[in-house]
VEXKEDO-416773 format. One record per residue (C-alpha): residue number from 1; residue in one letter; x, y, z. Coordinates in nm, 3 decimals, padded with zeros to 5 digits. Layout:
N
resi:resn:x:y:z
NUM:A:X:Y:Z
...
// end
This chain:
518
resi:resn:x:y:z
1:X:02.040:-01.262:03.524
2:X:01.989:-00.889:03.337
3:X:01.686:-00.954:03.212
4:X:01.450:-00.700:03.414
5:X:01.692:-00.449:03.327
6:X:01.738:-00.513:02.946
7:X:01.331:-00.528:02.956
8:X:01.337:-00.173:03.138
9:X:01.623:-00.057:02.936
10:X:01.458:-00.131:02.615
11:X:01.102:00.017:02.743
12:X:01.324:00.328:02.800
13:X:01.494:00.318:02.432
14:X:01.129:00.299:02.311
15:X:01.039:00.616:02.407
16:X:01.259:00.825:02.247
17:X:01.209:00.686:01.903
18:X:01.069:00.905:01.597
19:X:01.202:01.214:01.817
20:X:01.415:01.450:01.563
21:X:01.536:01.646:01.893
22:X:01.536:01.600:02.206
23:X:01.439:01.830:02.478
24:X:01.577:01.879:02.830
25:X:01.207:01.736:02.980
26:X:01.313:01.382:02.760
27:X:01.660:01.404:02.846
28:X:01.542:01.434:03.234
29:X:01.251:01.141:03.161
30:X:01.500:00.936:03.021
31:X:01.760:00.948:03.299
32:X:01.512:00.890:03.559
33:X:01.341:00.588:03.384
34:X:01.731:00.459:03.391
35:X:01.791:00.502:03.749
36:X:01.517:00.301:03.834
37:X:01.624:00.095:03.649
38:X:01.950:00.016:03.774
39:X:01.862:00.052:04.141
40:X:01.596:-00.230:04.059
41:X:01.855:-00.448:03.979
42:X:02.028:-00.375:04.246
43:X:02.296:-00.139:04.181
44:X:02.473:00.024:04.429
45:X:02.343:00.377:04.462
46:X:02.659:00.520:04.464
47:X:02.714:00.354:04.082
48:X:02.366:00.476:03.995
49:X:02.463:00.895:04.077
50:X:02.778:00.792:03.916
51:X:02.669:00.682:03.628
52:X:02.318:00.899:03.568
53:X:02.503:01.154:03.635
54:X:02.773:01.133:03.334
55:X:02.496:01.042:03.056
56:X:02.271:01.359:03.140
57:X:02.616:01.525:03.072
58:X:02.709:01.346:02.767
59:X:02.257:01.348:02.610
60:X:02.310:01.728:02.692
61:X:02.598:01.806:02.554
62:X:02.671:01.867:02.167
63:X:02.799:01.492:02.055
64:X:02.324:01.468:02.084
65:X:02.240:01.788:01.960
66:X:02.417:01.790:01.617
67:X:02.367:01.391:01.602
68:X:02.142:01.233:01.274
69:X:01.966:01.050:01.532
70:X:01.947:01.127:01.903
71:X:01.771:00.834:02.066
72:X:02.074:00.635:01.926
73:X:02.308:00.885:02.100
74:X:02.134:00.846:02.334
75:X:02.192:00.451:02.328
76:X:02.570:00.496:02.263
77:X:02.605:00.725:02.511
78:X:02.406:00.448:02.784
79:X:02.584:00.151:02.578
80:X:02.995:00.295:02.653
81:X:02.929:00.408:03.029
82:X:02.778:00.127:03.110
83:X:03.118:-00.062:02.960
84:X:03.292:00.191:03.188
85:X:03.138:00.106:03.511
86:X:03.218:-00.273:03.469
87:X:03.590:-00.222:03.386
88:X:03.596:-00.047:03.061
89:X:03.901:-00.267:02.877
90:X:03.905:-00.707:02.898
91:X:04.181:-00.801:03.162
92:X:04.392:-01.055:03.116
93:X:04.571:-01.322:03.337
94:X:04.925:-01.137:03.414
95:X:05.211:-01.489:03.368
96:X:05.469:-01.528:03.547
97:X:05.843:-01.450:03.422
98:X:05.979:-01.732:03.540
99:X:05.715:-02.015:03.603
100:X:05.519:-02.121:03.794
101:X:05.238:-01.866:03.736
102:X:05.039:-01.862:04.063
103:X:04.697:-01.754:04.121
104:X:04.495:-01.772:04.438
105:X:04.141:-01.769:04.451
106:X:03.993:-01.610:04.817
107:X:03.605:-01.565:04.908
108:X:03.302:-01.607:05.096
109:X:03.234:-01.997:05.153
110:X:02.926:-02.116:04.891
111:X:03.052:-01.833:04.650
112:X:03.180:-02.131:04.393
113:X:03.608:-02.142:04.471
114:X:03.590:-02.510:04.439
115:X:03.423:-02.557:04.153
116:X:03.573:-02.235:03.986
117:X:03.950:-02.386:04.036
118:X:03.821:-02.696:03.811
119:X:03.645:-02.431:03.592
120:X:03.986:-02.210:03.566
121:X:04.196:-02.500:03.533
122:X:04.010:-02.645:03.225
123:X:04.005:-02.284:03.046
124:X:04.415:-02.257:03.110
125:X:04.456:-02.623:03.030
126:X:04.240:-02.528:02.655
127:X:04.483:-02.211:02.621
128:X:04.778:-02.433:02.614
129:X:04.900:-02.436:03.044
130:X:04.966:-02.693:03.253
131:X:04.777:-02.615:03.533
132:X:04.844:-02.793:03.899
133:X:04.528:-02.716:04.157
134:X:04.630:-02.694:04.506
135:X:04.405:-02.787:04.812
136:X:04.463:-02.561:05.091
137:X:04.136:-02.571:05.193
138:X:04.146:-02.782:05.490
139:X:03.833:-02.668:05.705
140:X:03.535:-02.732:05.497
141:X:03.415:-03.134:05.538
142:X:03.516:-03.298:05.217
143:X:03.651:-02.994:05.015
144:X:03.966:-03.216:04.950
145:X:03.733:-03.450:04.775
146:X:03.537:-03.233:04.596
147:X:03.899:-03.002:04.425
148:X:04.014:-03.397:04.373
149:X:03.634:-03.521:04.148
150:X:03.613:-03.153:04.006
151:X:04.015:-03.236:03.869
152:X:03.959:-03.606:03.752
153:X:03.624:-03.426:03.541
154:X:03.855:-03.155:03.405
155:X:04.151:-03.389:03.384
156:X:04.392:-03.141:03.537
157:X:04.658:-03.210:03.816
158:X:04.599:-03.230:04.221
159:X:04.815:-03.098:04.480
160:X:04.638:-03.249:04.773
161:X:04.896:-03.380:05.080
162:X:04.688:-03.368:05.413
163:X:04.304:-03.504:05.405
164:X:04.148:-03.164:05.547
165:X:03.830:-03.191:05.766
166:X:04.015:-02.958:06.017
167:X:04.349:-03.150:05.970
168:X:04.691:-02.986:05.768
169:X:04.823:-02.680:05.765
170:X:04.699:-02.494:05.462
171:X:04.967:-02.258:05.463
172:X:05.266:-02.550:05.442
173:X:05.050:-02.689:05.183
174:X:05.052:-02.417:04.931
175:X:05.421:-02.335:05.023
176:X:05.513:-02.712:04.959
177:X:05.290:-02.699:04.597
178:X:05.474:-02.431:04.478
179:X:05.814:-02.655:04.439
180:X:05.610:-02.986:04.343
181:X:05.495:-02.757:04.045
182:X:05.852:-02.692:03.975
183:X:05.969:-03.099:03.982
184:X:05.646:-03.158:03.769
185:X:05.661:-02.849:03.504
186:X:05.333:-02.681:03.567
187:X:05.342:-02.385:03.482
188:X:05.016:-02.246:03.688
189:X:04.949:-02.334:04.005
190:X:04.587:-02.280:04.140
191:X:04.534:-02.221:04.503
192:X:04.207:-02.300:04.665
193:X:04.142:-02.137:05.000
194:X:03.905:-02.163:05.291
195:X:03.574:-01.938:05.304
196:X:03.364:-01.870:05.560
197:X:02.950:-01.754:05.590
198:X:03.072:-01.425:05.668
199:X:03.364:-01.204:05.735
200:X:03.583:-01.307:06.016
201:X:03.909:-01.182:06.094
202:X:04.016:-01.566:06.146
203:X:03.952:-01.575:05.741
204:X:04.161:-01.289:05.629
205:X:04.454:-01.388:05.863
206:X:04.466:-01.713:05.706
207:X:04.430:-01.584:05.344
208:X:04.691:-01.334:05.414
209:X:04.904:-01.575:05.535
210:X:04.919:-01.770:05.201
211:X:04.914:-01.492:05.002
212:X:05.286:-01.414:05.204
213:X:05.367:-01.744:05.183
214:X:05.358:-01.818:04.811
215:X:05.354:-01.476:04.657
216:X:05.113:-01.465:04.424
217:X:05.109:-01.306:04.117
218:X:04.730:-01.225:04.053
219:X:04.476:-01.273:04.369
220:X:04.115:-01.324:04.227
221:X:03.831:-01.247:04.472
222:X:03.567:-01.497:04.360
223:X:03.190:-01.368:04.426
224:X:02.831:-01.510:04.380
225:X:02.673:-01.277:04.174
226:X:02.305:-01.391:04.347
227:X:02.398:-01.236:04.703
228:X:02.314:-00.904:04.618
229:X:02.479:-00.575:04.750
230:X:02.638:-00.792:05.058
231:X:02.863:-00.868:04.701
232:X:03.006:-00.521:04.756
233:X:03.075:-00.501:05.083
234:X:03.226:-00.841:05.122
235:X:03.484:-00.746:04.827
236:X:03.575:-00.411:04.979
237:X:03.674:-00.559:05.261
238:X:03.838:-00.858:05.133
239:X:04.053:-00.589:04.940
240:X:04.114:-00.424:05.265
241:X:04.212:-00.668:05.425
242:X:04.387:-00.940:05.196
243:X:04.372:-00.725:04.871
244:X:04.295:-00.847:04.575
245:X:04.418:-00.836:04.176
246:X:04.079:-00.919:03.994
247:X:03.704:-01.031:04.073
248:X:03.551:-01.329:03.893
249:X:03.188:-01.367:03.900
250:X:03.028:-01.721:03.962
251:X:02.673:-01.827:03.891
252:X:02.601:-01.545:03.628
253:X:02.325:-01.758:03.465
254:X:02.043:-01.754:03.834
255:X:01.713:-01.565:03.814
256:X:01.831:-01.293:04.074
257:X:01.867:-00.949:03.974
258:X:02.248:-00.942:03.989
259:X:02.342:-00.516:03.952
260:X:02.582:-00.561:04.252
261:X:02.749:-00.703:03.961
262:X:02.726:-00.425:03.798
263:X:02.915:-00.240:04.084
264:X:03.155:-00.453:04.170
265:X:03.456:-00.271:03.948
266:X:03.337:00.060:03.999
267:X:03.321:00.050:04.410
268:X:03.678:-00.199:04.451
269:X:03.858:-00.004:04.138
270:X:03.937:-00.386:04.042
271:X:03.836:-00.558:03.710
272:X:03.629:-00.802:03.692
273:X:03.792:-01.072:03.508
274:X:03.616:-01.417:03.438
275:X:03.263:-01.511:03.444
276:X:03.077:-01.895:03.533
277:X:02.771:-01.918:03.436
278:X:02.669:-02.292:03.448
279:X:02.722:-02.612:03.602
280:X:02.927:-02.737:03.328
281:X:03.296:-02.716:03.344
282:X:03.301:-02.492:02.931
283:X:03.049:-02.254:03.109
284:X:03.337:-02.047:03.203
285:X:03.477:-01.767:02.993
286:X:03.728:-01.446:03.020
287:X:03.503:-01.100:03.081
288:X:03.440:-00.874:02.834
289:X:03.297:-00.553:02.937
290:X:03.220:-00.430:02.603
291:X:03.059:-00.761:02.532
292:X:02.838:-00.791:02.867
293:X:02.691:-00.448:02.770
294:X:02.574:-00.525:02.437
295:X:02.387:-00.843:02.606
296:X:02.221:-00.572:02.852
297:X:02.166:-00.348:02.606
298:X:01.992:-00.614:02.381
299:X:02.242:-00.593:02.116
300:X:02.376:-00.950:02.142
301:X:02.722:-01.102:02.128
302:X:02.778:-01.182:01.776
303:X:03.176:-01.189:01.912
304:X:03.157:-01.458:02.145
305:X:02.913:-01.668:01.929
306:X:03.186:-01.685:01.673
307:X:03.513:-01.732:01.918
308:X:03.290:-02.060:02.032
309:X:03.219:-02.178:01.692
310:X:03.574:-02.121:01.620
311:X:03.667:-02.324:01.902
312:X:03.455:-02.584:01.792
313:X:03.418:-02.625:01.440
314:X:03.719:-02.706:01.225
315:X:03.815:-02.493:00.900
316:X:03.853:-02.795:00.731
317:X:03.516:-02.957:00.818
318:X:03.361:-02.629:00.757
319:X:03.516:-02.661:00.399
320:X:03.398:-03.007:00.284
321:X:03.096:-02.910:00.412
322:X:03.078:-02.595:00.208
323:X:03.185:-02.800:-00.074
324:X:02.914:-03.041:-00.061
325:X:02.661:-02.805:-00.062
326:X:02.796:-02.606:-00.329
327:X:02.794:-02.890:-00.535
328:X:02.526:-03.087:-00.721
329:X:02.283:-02.866:-00.564
330:X:02.380:-03.002:-00.260
331:X:02.295:-03.335:-00.291
332:X:02.611:-03.494:-00.168
333:X:02.541:-03.349:00.164
334:X:02.389:-03.662:00.354
335:X:02.244:-03.729:00.650
336:X:02.491:-03.874:00.817
337:X:02.694:-03.448:00.728
338:X:02.319:-03.343:00.901
339:X:02.394:-03.569:01.210
340:X:02.748:-03.418:01.255
341:X:02.668:-03.076:01.203
342:X:02.401:-03.059:01.458
343:X:02.637:-03.257:01.732
344:X:02.925:-02.992:01.680
345:X:02.656:-02.675:01.718
346:X:02.570:-02.932:02.044
347:X:02.914:-02.883:02.138
348:X:02.894:-02.533:02.066
349:X:02.649:-02.531:02.463
350:X:02.270:-02.465:02.520
351:X:02.097:-02.335:02.189
352:X:01.850:-02.124:02.347
353:X:02.241:-01.916:02.487
354:X:02.357:-01.916:02.160
355:X:02.024:-01.781:02.030
356:X:02.030:-01.513:02.273
357:X:02.350:-01.378:02.133
358:X:02.231:-01.330:01.836
359:X:02.082:-00.892:01.797
360:X:01.745:-00.883:01.836
361:X:01.698:-01.188:01.989
362:X:01.642:-01.004:02.336
363:X:01.254:-00.978:02.219
364:X:01.169:-01.280:02.215
365:X:01.278:-01.446:02.567
366:X:01.023:-01.649:02.580
367:X:00.996:-01.792:02.280
368:X:01.379:-01.894:02.300
369:X:01.327:-02.016:02.699
370:X:01.059:-02.239:02.567
371:X:01.280:-02.417:02.255
372:X:01.351:-02.778:02.382
373:X:01.673:-02.889:02.355
374:X:01.603:-03.250:02.352
375:X:01.502:-03.204:02.005
376:X:01.843:-03.304:01.882
377:X:01.839:-03.559:02.071
378:X:01.546:-03.702:01.892
379:X:01.619:-03.622:01.544
380:X:01.975:-03.773:01.617
381:X:01.796:-04.103:01.701
382:X:01.604:-04.045:01.478
383:X:01.921:-04.081:01.225
384:X:02.108:-04.339:01.386
385:X:01.783:-04.579:01.364
386:X:01.823:-04.567:00.990
387:X:02.096:-04.777:00.751
388:X:02.400:-04.599:00.617
389:X:02.205:-04.676:00.276
390:X:01.910:-04.462:00.381
391:X:02.164:-04.198:00.529
392:X:02.277:-04.157:00.192
393:X:01.973:-04.111:00.024
394:X:01.663:-04.079:00.210
395:X:01.447:-04.062:-00.100
396:X:01.409:-04.432:-00.096
397:X:01.276:-04.436:00.300
398:X:00.894:-04.563:00.228
399:X:00.617:-04.600:00.451
400:X:00.752:-04.963:00.583
401:X:01.120:-04.831:00.648
402:X:00.970:-04.530:00.805
403:X:00.779:-04.777:01.025
404:X:01.090:-04.992:01.125
405:X:01.279:-04.648:01.148
406:X:01.012:-04.481:01.438
407:X:01.010:-04.806:01.611
408:X:01.409:-04.810:01.678
409:X:01.397:-04.427:01.712
410:X:01.102:-04.449:01.949
411:X:00.878:-04.199:01.763
412:X:00.553:-04.172:01.553
413:X:00.613:-04.237:01.217
414:X:00.518:-03.867:01.114
415:X:00.824:-03.757:01.301
416:X:01.020:-03.966:01.098
417:X:00.809:-03.787:00.766
418:X:00.839:-03.433:00.893
419:X:01.206:-03.483:00.993
420:X:01.276:-03.572:00.623
421:X:01.128:-03.335:00.499
422:X:01.286:-03.074:00.682
423:X:01.596:-03.237:00.572
424:X:01.577:-03.200:00.241
425:X:01.401:-02.858:00.307
426:X:01.677:-02.724:00.446
427:X:01.941:-02.871:00.220
428:X:01.805:-02.679:-00.078
429:X:01.822:-02.390:00.121
430:X:02.186:-02.419:00.266
431:X:02.308:-02.532:-00.083
432:X:02.149:-02.185:-00.239
433:X:02.272:-01.995:00.000
434:X:02.670:-02.175:-00.020
435:X:02.620:-02.073:-00.445
436:X:02.586:-01.744:-00.363
437:X:02.165:-01.711:-00.421
438:X:02.077:-01.551:-00.049
439:X:01.835:-01.745:00.125
440:X:01.467:-01.812:-00.028
441:X:01.252:-01.598:00.010
442:X:01.424:-01.305:00.100
443:X:01.586:-01.000:-00.121
444:X:02.002:-01.025:-00.172
445:X:02.180:-00.749:00.056
446:X:02.281:-00.493:-00.171
447:X:02.689:-00.472:-00.108
448:X:02.679:-00.787:-00.011
449:X:02.835:-01.075:-00.212
450:X:02.663:-01.413:-00.235
451:X:02.396:-01.260:-00.095
452:X:02.153:-01.224:-00.364
453:X:02.307:-00.981:-00.569
454:X:02.305:-00.979:-00.977
455:X:01.980:-00.933:-01.195
456:X:01.788:-00.845:-00.919
457:X:02.001:-00.631:-00.733
458:X:02.032:-00.429:-01.049
459:X:01.654:-00.438:-01.105
460:X:01.594:-00.353:-00.770
461:X:01.829:-00.010:-00.767
462:X:01.665:00.062:-01.138
463:X:01.321:00.118:-00.915
464:X:01.451:00.319:-00.648
465:X:01.617:00.576:-00.861
466:X:01.273:00.682:-01.027
467:X:01.106:00.668:-00.724
468:X:00.810:00.547:-00.864
469:X:00.460:00.428:-00.686
470:X:00.237:00.214:-00.777
471:X:-00.089:00.392:-00.931
472:X:-00.265:00.098:-00.744
473:X:-00.426:00.251:-00.430
474:X:-00.386:-00.064:-00.187
475:X:-00.065:-00.156:-00.327
476:X:00.061:00.191:-00.299
477:X:-00.074:00.238:00.125
478:X:00.086:-00.126:00.162
479:X:00.436:-00.003:00.055
480:X:00.413:00.313:00.233
481:X:00.300:00.100:00.544
482:X:00.593:-00.142:00.451
483:X:00.856:00.133:00.443
484:X:00.722:00.314:00.742
485:X:00.800:00.037:00.929
486:X:01.162:00.022:00.771
487:X:01.233:00.335:00.906
488:X:01.093:00.300:01.205
489:X:01.335:-00.082:01.278
490:X:01.641:00.182:01.178
491:X:01.541:00.434:01.457
492:X:01.530:00.144:01.693
493:X:01.807:00.017:01.663
494:X:01.720:-00.311:01.534
495:X:01.846:-00.341:01.167
496:X:01.715:-00.689:01.131
497:X:01.323:-00.526:01.174
498:X:01.271:-00.781:01.461
499:X:00.929:-00.729:01.670
500:X:00.968:-00.545:01.937
501:X:00.844:-00.513:02.266
502:X:00.482:-00.642:02.307
503:X:00.484:-00.754:01.952
504:X:00.774:-00.977:01.998
505:X:00.520:-01.185:02.295
506:X:00.299:-01.237:02.007
507:X:00.538:-01.284:01.742
508:X:00.488:-01.606:01.543
509:X:00.718:-01.752:01.278
510:X:00.641:-01.775:00.910
511:X:00.442:-02.120:00.814
512:X:00.781:-02.218:00.597
513:X:01.018:-02.138:00.883
514:X:00.788:-02.363:01.132
515:X:00.776:-02.631:00.881
516:X:01.151:-02.642:00.849
517:X:01.205:-02.558:01.218
518:X:00.962:-02.869:01.293
// end
């Protein structure tokens, strides 16, 4: 959703690289570009004005003038101000001292309240709670049936005594659900209320009546992140008419400009608490302003990636795989283990989304978006078409076996051959990393244990101490160009030295990695 904004900000910061000192004209030009980028992203005008004012005041202050790298300092300021307009610190749910905790969902029709009720219920269940979904949307056709289906998919209990479709009293249903939750030991009640196509008095009155009847601990306003500036107007109307404690953004996986999402917390004074970014029940998580700002600025989101990995991989399994890779040059690591690892990664979600969380990968959006997610399924089909002996020892796979495996998995013989070769390459590389040798063909990182080290590191340090240069003019020129490229990568805030801007469009992986990735 924020791709356009990210691209504009990246090109703005690119113009600051290499400047030892920023003049007032440089700061004005940068502020103007950021203002245009935010307005194009549909951020509310009052928010843009406040944001630019803060950035300019801090950028012309002492913190930039005394900085070693003014360009990086400006990026830091923009990042901190983005975190500020997104709400500052992460806001957590408030739970009642005496259960059940009542959470009421409010918003317009089509914002995704019913689906989000199931996602929130599933998320709370994973946190160890026993949620109950309550069907109080009795106006919209089949709303009660939809909530029943969502609850069944999430394996969460539901309270739906009325059939809906215009039949029943939503206020009474909400009141009765509290006693039902107490009797059935449910510690969280999620009330799904009715919406309208637009703000009207009937909608506001019904929402207010349900609020007064159940006295919710949290009223969450659900807003469609794709509806633009009207999201801010709607949020203000609900804040004044019903009142709410937090905001939930739905449909963050859309391709709309999404700037309204950046405006809501600043305009209403209520923080964004959750974000929904897909159709699956698991495509939902707590909203972290600092992580979202980091993603917008192309710095990745390693904390979310680590959390996903911790939820998916068990420590015991990870240690077991590591010991297999570290022993006997990785020969204990079989195709069965390889398949298990792939399936675990697949459980973490879309591979393209996972790659997008890595720092610097924002410069390679086209390559990431063109990844074929089905390749994992094809690889799994090939491995599952092998016999247990072939998975245990792939070296026995000869021509006739390859033909049989290819026929069983519906692929070409060459695909089977390539998979086996890639497996051996991957096993060799992962085994070397597990034994502390670093990635093949990549120098170890100084000061990082298990990433190269040893005699090579000492030799590199010794050469650096003397500042020796090659006597060969061609070789010396190549060394100087490499050093200049490293300096530019450091100044750009891209420590991995990944290609930026136009260079990223023409970026291709080295032949060795192409062979490994297939």
